[in-house]
C-alpha positions in Angstrom: 71.1 134.1 60.2 72.9 136.7 58.1 72.8 139.8 56.3 69.4 139.3 54.6 67.7 138.0 58.0 69.7 141.5 60.3 68.4 143.8 57.9 64.8 141.8 58.0 65.7 142.4 61.7 66.5 146.2 61.1 62.5 146.7 59.3 60.9 145.2 62.1 62.4 146.7 65.2 64.8 149.4 64.4 68.5 150.2 64.8 69.2 149.5 68.1 67.6 145.4 67.7 70.3 145.4 65.1 72.6 146.4 67.6 71.2 144.1 70.8 71.6 141.2 68.3 75.1 141.8 67.2 75.8 143.2 71.0 74.1 139.7 72.0 76.4 137.7 69.9 79.3 139.0 70.9 77.9 138.0 74.7 78.8 134.8 73.5 81.8 134.7 72.9 82.9 135.8 76.6 81.3 132.8 78.0 83.8 130.9 79.3 81.4 128.9 81.4 82.9 125.8 80.9 79.7 124.0 81.5 75.9 126.0 81.4 72.4 124.4 79.8 71.1 126.6 77.1 69.3 128.9 79.1 72.1 129.5 81.4 74.5 130.5 77.7 70.8 132.7 76.2 70.3 134.6 79.8 74.2 135.8 79.8 74.6 136.7 76.9 71.6 139.0 77.0 73.5 140.3 79.9 76.5 141.1 78.6 74.2 142.6 75.5 72.4 145.0 78.2 76.2 146.3 79.2 77.2 146.7 75.9 74.4 148.3 74.7 74.5 151.0 78.1 78.7 151.1 77.1 77.4 152.4 74.1 74.8 154.9 74.9 72.1 153.4 73.1 68.8 152.7 74.3 67.0 149.8 76.0 63.9 149.9 74.0 65.3 148.3 71.2 65.9 144.7 72.4 62.7 144.9 74.6 60.8 145.3 71.7 62.5 142.7 69.3 62.5 140.1 72.4 58.7 141.1 72.4 58.1 140.6 69.3 60.5 137.5 68.0 62.3 135.6 71.4 60.4 132.6 70.0 60.6 132.5 67.0 65.0 132.6 66.8 66.8 129.4 65.8 68.1 128.5 68.7 66.5 124.7 70.0 64.7 126.3 73.0 65.4 129.9 73.8 64.4 131.5 77.7 60.9 132.4 77.9 61.1 136.5 76.2 60.6 137.9 80.1 63.7 136.0 81.3 65.8 137.6 78.7 64.2 141.1 79.1 64.6 140.9 82.9 68.9 139.7 81.8 69.2 142.6 78.8 67.7 145.2 81.5 70.1 143.9 84.7 73.2 144.0 82.5 71.8 147.7 81.5 71.1 148.8 85.2 74.9 147.6 85.9 76.6 149.1 83.5 75.2 152.6 84.5 75.3 152.2 87.4 79.0 151.9 87.1 79.4 154.8 84.8 78.0 157.0 87.2 80.8 155.1 90.3 83.4 156.3 87.9 
């Protein structure tokens, strides 16, 4: 991955997909789980990404489109199924929207 890959993802899926990818990577940086399987870490990063997208006021559709098309082509060794990842992103997104409405 890198800038050329992000540019390719932007051309294929739009800026909101790039925002999701970057938010997902931020999700990995806040994962303090001492022992967790790869799927757990990926789904956690997806959920954090959903929260960040909602907090930034960005749409969820770019993440869904990206994951549906690219989830099985990503460089991780054994990614979770696209459907599970989409559920995790949507859960984080809804959680953040609910928190925003309450405050």
